[in-house]
Steps between C-alpha positions, in 0.01 A plus 500: 500500500359694206254769622148473392319786349464800741169554676424842617470528873261792565165584377476733202428861599396794260805676354522884562608704208472489131564671182631849538526450877133490546368344824254217456391148532577244222347184670213422732472205740159359571375225743229251439379262786444130474231485764186679611591533867833677468374697197199641707725589795782642297334657184132495582426259220503127420747322277304525173440871537883556582601313194277721281615818667862402424419438144333837470811665658727314264294622202511865633885469547559356154293782345741747660807317392578344847610161579300315773561194710286315752537302816234242587487485894412208723569246230550211750277595780266780645495595867122515496390239240776243548677312208471645155436252209797487253241477215369852593844657512569358151167633376574826646836520325344395169254789534764753594723381202211638268603853611868457403681549831867527472533260788287291736600444851374208729496625867484294814367791702456313830782257474329162474658365190745209491743417219305206348189714457713798371647280230172370389336847485785667323514219235113512441504877465787506263324253286195714512658828415788426264734780433414710810782523751411379846607652833484343849410684822528306830442595858696303758222457755558117542869496421459354149553830292856434397430136412201625296702753322743237381214281396360792289833565349553149393136497364587795274434826694719768367449748779511436873368770741684558824539771773802611699514328827165323441305815557126525395162349566148568427251683734211313341645149563489388867846394630661548153877572536743657257644404163805267466827691592691619207830408660362142581401462135834629365676259718305212367566616143876554559542159640298348215712654235211727376607842382316819622715795522454603861770527774415272805734675736340829409151367554606360844640839589177671385287267686696559823455874451131457437468299823656791683262744347199268591652456853435125477660181342371435151369147406774435243727230603827561295540850625539347843703190406714652224600367170695179441791466456552805720 
C-alpha cells in the first residue's frame, strides 16, 4: 500500500533558539472556546469574548513577526452546557480565519465526539476556511478517540495530536481523561500504510518507562499488548 501524506502526531510547540543562537519564541498557540460554560470556567469569558481575544493575540503576534495557531476547544460538547452546535464552531473558525492563523485545531476536550460527527465538522470547517491547515485533538474519555482521529485524517486533518501513554486531561472538565495515546495512533497509522516517521517500538518502551515513573499503568493499549506482528 502506498503511504498517504504524513500527518504530524504531536501538537506544535514554540521552538527555542534563533538567529545568532538567541533564545526566543517564534510561534504562539492560543485557545478559543466554542461554548460559554466551559469558557467561563476555564478562561473566565464566554465564547465570543474568547474569539476576539485570540484575534487580538494573533494581531500582536504578527506585528512581532511571530506565527500563531489556535485550538477551538469543546467543539462537540461542553461539560456544563451540553452539545455544541456545529454551526457555531464553523462560525468561530470563520472569525478566527480573519486573523490569519497558521493552523486551526478542532478539539474534543471532553471526549464526546464520534466519527460521523467528526467527519461532518471537519468537512464543514475545511470548506469555511480554505487554505488553512486543520489539526485534530481528541481525548479518549469514551473510547472513541482513535476512531475519531482516523475520521479526521480521512476528512483532511494534516496534524493529529497525541500524548505518550494517553496522559493528559483537563482540570476544568469533570471526568475528562487523557489524549489518545501516541503509540496507539502510530500503530493505527502503521497498519493503515500511512507514513509518520516515528518508531513504534521506541514509543512502547518510552510509555513503559513513563508508567514506571508515574507508578501506575498508563491508559494506552498498544504499550501493554505490543505491536503486530511481534
